[in-house]
C-alpha positions as CSV (number, residue, x, y, z in Angstrom):
1,R,0.0,0.0,0.0
2,K,2.8,2.4,0.8
3,I,4.5,1.9,-2.5
4,H,1.2,2.4,-4.4
5,H,0.5,5.5,-2.3
6,H,3.9,7.1,-3.1
7,L,4.2,6.1,-6.8
8,S,0.7,5.8,-8.2
9,R,0.8,9.4,-9.5
10,F,3.4,8.2,-12.1
11,G,1.0,5.7,-13.6
12,A,2.5,3.4,-16.2
13,R,5.9,5.2,-16.0
14,V,6.7,2.9,-13.1
15,D,6.2,-0.8,-14.0
16,G,8.2,-2.4,-11.3
17,V,9.6,-1.9,-7.8
18,D,12.2,-4.1,-6.1
19,V,12.4,-3.9,-2.3
20,R,15.2,-5.2,-0.2
21,L,15.3,-4.9,3.6
22,S,18.2,-6.0,5.7
23,D,19.7,-5.7,9.1
24,V,23.3,-4.8,8.4
25,N,25.0,-5.6,11.7
26,G,22.5,-7.9,13.4
27,P,21.6,-7.5,17.1
28,R,24.2,-4.8,17.9
29,G,21.6,-2.1,17.1
30,G,22.2,1.4,15.8
31,R,21.5,2.9,12.4
32,D,21.7,-0.5,10.7
33,K,18.3,-1.2,9.0
34,R,18.9,-1.0,5.3
35,C,16.0,-0.2,3.0
36,L,16.8,-0.4,-0.7
37,F,14.2,0.4,-3.3
38,M,14.7,0.1,-7.1
39,A,12.0,1.4,-9.5
40,S,12.0,0.8,-13.2
41,G,9.9,1.6,-16.2
42,P,9.7,3.3,-19.6
43,G,11.1,6.8,-19.6
44,I,12.8,6.5,-16.2
45,G,15.2,3.6,-16.7
46,R,16.2,2.4,-13.2
47,V,16.0,4.6,-10.1
48,R,17.7,3.4,-6.9
49,V,17.3,4.7,-3.4
50,E,18.9,3.4,-0.2
51,E,18.2,4.5,3.3
52,L,19.8,3.4,6.6
53,H,17.8,3.9,9.8
54,E,17.3,2.6,13.3
55,D,13.7,1.5,12.5
56,F,12.5,-0.3,9.4
57,Y,9.2,1.5,9.3
58,A,10.8,4.9,9.4
59,G,13.4,3.9,6.9
60,V,10.8,2.6,4.5
61,D,8.8,5.8,4.7
62,Q,11.9,8.0,4.1
63,A,13.2,5.8,1.3
64,L,9.8,5.9,-0.4
65,G,9.6,9.6,-0.2
66,R,13.0,9.9,-1.7
67,L,12.2,7.3,-4.4
68,A,9.1,9.3,-5.4
69,Q,11.2,12.5,-5.7
70,A,13.9,10.6,-7.7
71,V,11.3,9.1,-10.1
72,G,9.8,12.6,-10.6
73,R,13.2,14.1,-11.4
74,S,13.9,11.2,-13.8
75,I,10.6,11.8,-15.7
76,E,11.4,15.6,-15.9
77,R,14.8,14.9,-17.3
78,S,13.3,12.5,-19.8
79,R,10.7,15.1,-20.9
80,A,13.4,17.8,-21.2
81,H,15.6,15.5,-23.3
82,H,12.7,14.7,-25.7
83,V,11.9,18.4,-26.0
84,D,15.6,19.2,-26.8
85,E,15.6,16.4,-29.4
86,G,12.7,18.1,-31.3
87,R,14.5,21.5,-31.6
88,V,16.6,22.3,-34.6
89,S,19.7,24.5,-34.0
């Protein structure tokens, strides 16, 4: 639900998201919960965001927010590139 909430505005531009969660140093604690998100789709290629946090839930929320921003930037770059291709110097 969280992934859909953050990325649904991009529609078919995002056709897949890989999620990997891991505890980097086991029971020792600290900022060791790794949340890795990789989105892919037409016009965005692959967008990768990684977040380290003390808590998985907070790490997932932060990573998803950053992923949505990164996907938006990738789409804007793609649009700008297509506009520039259409211009004649």
